[in-house]
Steps between C-alpha positions, in 0.01 A plus 500: 500500500655838405605714798283802414189289462569325829555830678179646366309196618677521835391860546136424433511204738663711770216750496232233514668298771586802708135597508379151575734441796430833668364424846319832521188405306275759667687796352517355151800489269439839334575835657269791445651834394202663667576337834866607479460844346704650785807323358714566196335354188825338384536332840149357478573383145807315629290344775237386249766345275631299797148406617554622856220523752361822642679431828841462333435810288413713804797379707746547216376854434532588870856365496577703188376820664729429797791452260427834337491682833808338649750489215672815380523362149392179332768368268274245329193580293162522669377186329792293631449617857128428460593145402715466812217635717255255343738210566541602866123537547419172324750316717374662819137398445592172327267539203567293187452762230822521296831322466844654539567461128177684417591803710858494366370515143253773591769730643782380268752396767703184550495300822809654659392855416153441642625342825741791542216749448278332761788496748555872440153562635611331821831688519321833479176424681543198723164378373587153372361242739660172599259321267598709198869485580479121530319478164768716337781285643332182379436640151857623470644166607266310269601724211872451573452122510296497177758713322786274609303193388419647159860603439614145580217362284620699199861394555407133542279502190794619291684185609198278430353620174677510167384841378365771725343693211292215370127575532413145599766506767388840631146369528630191685697722739197721559285200586771362727533830689122538539468142619776560756325813629179302539682213673671740739171670579317172557773311688645776720341733750840664540555604138808695605684179596786521248642148540176299476375726220820436306467127555143518364638684197741213434211254531304697240798514266549124537139442392526727197839367388387136488181599313681731262581399138866392491590745223435791739753380759871554543712180474565486876131480586406294196742231616401537866144382442458139610453247219183382667362855497641616168217685327375352173302704249193685620262274310640178637505638854131585481416152383717347768343709774158347427629149552724573797358455850541803722812472715467528878717814494678698228825330416806713563767468233794472739780536241333814368434635849863435599620694195271792586608500865870476415467788255333708772704389805193354668464184710324237289343315796333818623361580153380141462311527830341828388397329175348194666304703756406853401549486121332164443198614701486814287508293179220283634290810569535599132445143380838513327658190652358262240547727199832499312419832328570856597229664708282736299613864520141624525426278799821598677435869445143478623595316819796725575279803437267387776789449741656838416175691547435326829848582631475865381874497436728523198408329175808276471437433128615854427860402577497303177374803307756737652214722617597847627321445832737222605826602332806444718699811599783554253847420632772734382799330342724666760319306770592165345814391677808382318671197649820359346499129423799278448648441154305781332605733224572868558130584494340490843213258522164632617347280766133565580408574860393211718135438414247416772450148366871429462564629852222284643614187317862558609398540866288185492774305326750612764269405790422157357870445427595586859243246626596218262684309772227564760221246530135499602599312817755587770856415400700237688674769704175680585332171593791434736444835670134402548596163651750660738222702662360398835161501330525406131311772301487306170132402507390847613703657220344275234148545636546879508625505141200297383254735670668820386552361149128445460421847635760667278399327176131561566549870570737529204235351273233732642718803426658406167246277328271204572725256308823628658491291819756264343726797428461598865626157600797549268589828669453336840731209417773743395446684827530174696833423332629844591359461853692176556817644349497813717411303815797267451734795441372672816548189712852444368585858593350458848684173550829668414421798725377308802666158460169322560282275284179483703274781380182356645356829628546679170396215271184436701403867482207524255540876457860459386406242236203701372710817479782327315257341254316829448830674422594227249158530333531879486834462322339264247204735447730799454715305253189423293397865519182423693595706805602860451457840664332713236242609756756558773392192691135606512244252372213701356265227387154644543263357755269401219761303310386135475857365517844623594727567203804633680782273617721785623656480842356455764262262316715202599470586870123486475515163322717332766337701784829644624542830688732742320711546814582129499582507130749786547713282729605265220578747219858592587605143583335380178703743289826412675433128457444521123787684325363418153197730542500769233536863598141566391367228730709627793360848440151352482541334840649818643193688377280238668691561824455877469126462434472288813685752715321807370144369487406131491644399839295776664162353421276452802528121511882504481701319773725807502259678735498212746881504510500876554247461778722242670810718467334815627299314762827388656572855610776560247350700219837556342579131473377484140808678372700763684597813306855448624529201267431710189869567451573129483509338156192312382699180451406243763552133579137398540384215277151377421535255789559788743201693371248215490591373847489855636384642745634213710826683562680646799404865542814644349547838342603522136820301474813681393636379164774286656272319748374154395122453482308253706492167309173476312437133545627484859310801632445531870159586632640637824562873549850612589587550863402837650656680797299476823232764539451562124190404305572194281514594132282306261652300213588725211376433148780487245246509217338817635835666566625431148167607353521838671865537411414459132184708537695798637748484214224479241314787667805725515598422140157606375498810720845594370373485141195712576709757690741525208204587279343760727731625777839551338497859629423378855740206560472551876140375491576148379636365834211665685241344271676167537488525880122552496458227238712251698324589826164427336610159373647402836249638748180557298507191278121472518493784247641250250208259538341455155703794373814567298846603617506792255183646650682552829805632314308770316309593813821533702653723232198727491482521880864604546485753217189644662657551845823628344307754290623359170248549221447148370150407396358149500426553133873547442589191704253282310621630162861415584402168655345385171845534340664265750569142393257223596213726600127473441243778505283283721743581782386862527149464358372214713614528863325333793337761726278288718392139469347455156539868407770623261591846379795704372828538683424858610190372681715230662749762612236730650276241663745226598872576479496851646252408772714207614838678486409864561692526828807335353489715186480823697815407694703559183398866511621545860844611617568145626399268214529121525840339447555418134494134400822366347501461123490132393795368306369435150671224300479512123294181511446241772557232239814428304491421132804277438433493128430872460734718296779650711645842427863504391704703754580849373211511254133585525402355163672159474355191667592133499285201591577127525339256259213364708415191297652326203146449371457871440675692226658839578251659262215395731676601821636843417311817586377640171612854574878464454763308306587143596853365492532124546853438624683223318300533179587675177382858524587638159712796402663753729248772414250321724722560801532863394122527506495360854762754608294779347190378677678480836660844468201683356300508821199391300338335800511809720370714217211264438405501869510878505256507210270249667482705818468835334122535510311550823165321544186694430317586824146395570262775400221388734446227753174371639612581852619847397180702467520871413866508591446364850764248601412420860234524768577861596407615148834666428572588140785393280789737450451482125603283212835676466628348825381157392667520161819636652524210746436244230755661270764449769462122472713468188798698633480320834521159335803612298678625813426171678652304214810720494540456875459125464777487240731700727431267792575196285828652389601582858416149622727353232790720610453383858 
């Protein structure tokens, strides 16, 4: 079917279907100009073309009027902003009236431009709700995944088909792509799952290749088709299909599938499982299993049309047409990195950037390779550790794995797709292998440290096993790209959503019913026990740890509060972590055994670095001896102490960043703000219950600036905060005020924070302010990356890194932003070394950073909690936009000065 004809049919079907699925039957599909005569006629015309309801029309017009009043100038045309307002309103009221593609075509924008425009409304107005923001994030991720899949589809088809310009081949490719889109939509609830979607694409290609006339195929794929499945002529296949009985399931041509998987660096067993579960069920639903022919293009289009209109998303068929609404952003040739390869001519070879699919396949291949020697059962050494225990934990371990495996695979299937339970079991089995491997490494380390082999207490601790397994599963999920932090750790699935479609952390904690505070205890030991973890995975786990410390561990049902109650109830409120220990390095000798058997420890203060820790597996439950007449001190919790030690360092690091943005002209305020912030965390920790660490940070900054008469508005703080890494607008939009009631951060400050700490805050304005808290020693990272590039002494631009695995080529490993020199291999002519010298001496890196930091963020024009210029309960007015802009403009120069100072400190440390 010609593209134009198909598109015209698609458009007519879209209009009809959009009207028919509208849930608002009472208002009718047509808008009346008479009813909306108070609005611009062109706006109403746009609404009519998109078949919006009266409610959506009214809400979008009200939003547009707010935009007009609040923005000094509108860079985009009125019609485009109208489209953004209609999208926001439609999403808010959840009315099925138009798809994203329909509004994109109406306002002539592509996906990235439209998403950027909608986000601009939020930057300037703070009007985008959690629901809309979540929808935008999901659409953006789905678009990125679809684009990556189509680009790989085009590349793979060039290797499969003999001539890309042939009309018959183009039609075959179009049908294949449409069928894949339909399969993805039917089989997956999480259509943004890149790995499973790609595996479904390979299944679809396998089906089309073996049903394709041989003269259309390249020799590699023509010869890869099994003799038993080699396609005869179309006529003979039709006649054969009548006589053939229907097979129980579609036969997978394994030689062909292996060729496809090898060509695309994909695990053939995983693709085979996807084929035999999700894809075969999809073929059955279309009644295609028994037919040897291609599916009819008309039928595929009609069924995909229904799915696309129901989802209200992007029409994925337009990728094939190169439609302007889904065009990928153009990449300048200067952004394509040049990497020298061995034995090349004088011309530098252009290597494309690491694609999302290639990166995912490489990560999975590395993980599976690292676990090749690990089995589904405990190794001989691990089994020996189990037998050496006073109480053998083997049966409990196996029973626990069976129970959690069923729960994990079931929940995985509920989230990803109804036929994906088997894939969930696959992920779980990989996690079990990693779990056994890490456990054995931990026990070997403990045996060497303590010279004991009986770890009965630890190995019979259910929380330890569940935490270790959860961490292994999180690593597997992150490797497969199914756990990420696009929403900053917030899960925004609406209350009305029938199923969960978000596997991001802390999803795994909910599945295994594990408190976040218990999970945190295993993270550091896990990383140290597995040196083959990639840097991305280590960073992922570090982000999990930060999310726990800043928010998740402070939920009401967290065991953290019970530990704090015990510590403070013992009459020693400063036992959690004394400020005097801040100057000590973060490095410690506590292992997972120490943390999981805590708090059964003698009541010791934080141990100095040279003091040995109490043995984890031989812990004493008796408190240390106390002098006569003194109150006995309760056992001290190592896990709580370490948690607070890390919490303080995270808190100060984030405060330091925010101060560098806003208070560069008042450096004396940073230690004062930190003192109030630290005091709150130590003595008023109830303020953290169901709240976020950054909410207390921003409140402390505002409070100190207020008593010190420094003009810093909450609007300014929030604007700068949004530019910090790993932040989410939910943090300042949605703050707990009272049980069940949430509001903005300014309301939290006025009604909660200031009321609780008013006396303490006012002390900083007196002539005898509180003693300043010591500044924590901040390491570059609590985790070491043994395989990370190391800077060559005396140079800021040259790095070296060891070859991590012989399985990986240097081209895969190298960062794509600089040249790669593989020592011991032919590098070419001497002019290549001259280029390296020029690069090192040019200061290109510093210049690039200076450019990146040269523009200050645009301040918020209006916030919901900032009405008529009022910024707090006393109704005081803002000092004007000039002060705000001036403070924000200082951020760029402050960052540059910090970097220069850092370079000087590094140079001085080397001299010492």
